[in-house]
N, C-alpha and C positions, 0 to 999 in steps of 0.2 A: 501373717506379717512378712514382708519382703526382707530378704537378707541384704545387708549392705554390700555394694559391689566391690568395695575395697576395705581393708583393715589397716589401721595405723597404730603402731606401738612406739612410744617414746621411752627410751632408756639409755642412760649413760651417754647422752649427747647424740645418739643415733635415732633418727626417725625411720622405722621400718614400714614401708608402704607396700602392702601385699594385695595384688589383684586377687579377688576372692570370689570368683565364679568358676570353680573347678569343674563342675558338671558340664559346662559348655566351653571348656578349654580357655577360661578367663577371657572370653571374647568381649569386644567392645559393644556397648550400647550407649544410649544417650545418658543413662544414669551413671555409668562408669566414667564416661567422659567428663561429665559435670563434677563428679566427686574428685577425680584426679586434678582437675583445674583448681578446685577449691582448696584441696589440701596443699598443693604446691604453692599457691598464693599465700596461704597461712604460714607455711613453714619458712617462706622467704623472710618473714619478719620475726621469727622465733629465735631469740638470742641464745637460748640453751641448746639449740640443735647445731651440731658441728658437721654432720653428714647425713645424707639421705640414701637409704638402700631400697631399691625397687625390686620386688620379687613376685613370683606367681605361685599361688597355692595349687597343689595337685601335681599332675603329670607333665604339664607344660607351662611355659612362661606366659605366652599369650598367642592364641591361635588366629588372631585377626578380628574380623567383624562378626558379630552375632547374626546368624542366619535369619532369625525372626526380625531383627532390626533392619537387615538388608531387604527382606521381603516387603516390609512396610514402605521402604523408600520407592518401590515401584509405583506407588500411588501419589507420590509427592510431586508438586509442580517444580519448575525450575527455581522459582524464588524460595520454595521450601527446602529444596536440596541445597541451595546456596546458604541458607541459614544453618542447616545441619552441618555442612562442611566448615563454615566459619566457626561453629562451636568447637569442632574437633581441632581446628587450627589453633584456636585460642588455648586449648588444653596443652597442645605441644609447646606453644610459645611460653606458657606459664612454667613448664619444666625447663625450657631452654633459658629463660630469664631468671630462674631461681638462683640466688647468690650463694647457696650452699653447694658443696660438691655432691654430685649424684652418681651413684654406682648401681648398675643393673647386674643382677645375677641371673643368667639365662640358662634354663634347663629345658629339655624336651623339644619345644619348638617356639620360634618367634617369627610369625608370618604376617605379611601385610602390615597393618598398623602395629603389630607386635614387634616387627623388625624396625619400624619407625621409632618405637620406644627405645630400642637399643641404640639407634642412631642419635637420639636427642640427649641421652645420658652422657655425662662426662667420661666415665670409665665403664667398661663392660667386661665382665668375666663370664665365660661360658663353659659349661660342661662339654667334654669332648664329643659326646653323642648328640649335642643339640643340633637342630636343623633350622635354617633361616630361609626366607624367601620373600621377594616383593612380587606376590602372586596375583596382583590385581588384574593384569591383562587376561588372565585365564578366565576371569569373570566378566570380561568386557568393559572393565573400568580401568582407571589409572591411579598410580600412587602419588597423587597430586599434593595433598596436604602435607605428607611427610617428606616430600622431595627437597625442600630447603635444608633439612637436617641430614638427610641421607647423602645428598651431593656434597655437603660440607665434610662428611666423613669418608666417603668412598671415591669421590671424584666423578667427573662426567663419563670417562671411559668405562669404568665398571658399571655405572648406572645404565649406560646404553645396552650393555649385555644383559644385565639382570632385570631391568625394567621391561625390556622388550620381549624377553623369553618367559618371564615369570617363573623361571626354574628355581628349584630348591637347591640349597648348597649347605655344605657341612661347616662346622665351627672352624676347621683349619683354613678353609677358603675365606670365611668371614674375617679371620685374623689377618690373612694375607692382604686383604683389600682395605683393612683399617676399620671395619665395622666393630670388631672385637679386639680388645687389647691383650687378653690372656685366655688361654684354653687349658683346662685342667681336667683330670679324671673326675667323673661324677662324684665319687666318694670324697674328693678333696675340695669340692666347690665351697663349702662352708668355711673351711680353713683359709682358703685363698681370699674369700670375702673379708674375713676377720683381719687378715694380714693387711689388706689394703685400707680398711677402715682405720687401723692403727696408724698408718702413714698420714692420714688426714689429721689425726690428733697431734702430730708433731709439728704441724704447720700453723701459721697465723690465720685465724678465721677472716680477718679483714684483708689480708694479702690474697687469700684464696678468692674472695669475692671480687677483689680488684683485678686479679689475673683473669677471672672469667669474663669480666666486663671488657678488659683489654683485648682478649681474643676476638670477641664480637666486633669491637670497634675497629681494630686494625684490619680485620678481614673485610670490613665494609668500607674502608678508606682508600683513597688514592695514595700513591707512594709519597708525594709531597706532603699530604696531610698527616702522615704518620709521624713526622718529626715533632711538631708541637704536641701531638696527642701523646706520644710515648714519653717525651721529656717531661710533660706535665704529670703523667701518671706516676712515674718513678719519684719525682720530686714530692708529690703529695703523699705517697706511701712512705718514703724515707722520713718524712717529718711527722707521720702519724704516731700515736702512742705505741702501737704494736711494731711499727717499723723501727722506732727508737729502741724499744725493748729488745727486739731481735738482734739488732746490730751490737748493742751493748753486751748482750749475753754472749754473742760470738767472740767479741774482743776480750771479755772477762772469762771465757772458757767455762761457761755454766749453761744449764738448760734455760731457755727463755720462759717467762711466766705463763705464756699461752700454751706451752707444750704439756701434754698429758702422757 
């Protein structure tokens, strides 16, 4: 019986999604890609979930693509490769579109698509000895599917350097370019993750979802289009139940009902 490529545990409002192929460095294959897409689409509509934590079992977060899976691609036609890439793209987009806050805890290595997972998550905390890399050019391919999410995080200038060399870089550089938000000693990674998860629980779930949508929409809009978009967004949230509760709680100097 094949082992599941990911594990999911739901507890206290947190969905812990763990890449569970430690013997091969949690590398991607078709089954893992499909499983990740499915679980993030499911969690998107799960009202009890307040945050999603993405981790990797074993010594690394995610080492990129499964060698066996890559070897099989040598025999695929252009059309088959296109379908394969679209499936991976839809998985990343399911994570990006998820209305829950996503937090990646990176240890060991995040290479290729693994670095893409770091890019697509809302927040990333990395152990100080973690290693990153967009290493695809070393294999004669390119980081195409992950590029929309990586460029949104690190910008074109950094992408030019890292995409073209395929070099590996440490967590400090990952933080300097915006791929990682916080770097901590390995022994403190779990505590840092717990601290960030607690911050999510002090915020309004609907406001978080609206803020995530706002970021995507403003980033894709012209300057002139942002005026009606942003005015409409804040008016909608202010008049929502959680918007009303949050403002009343602030004025009454009490914790809002959505806070935990």
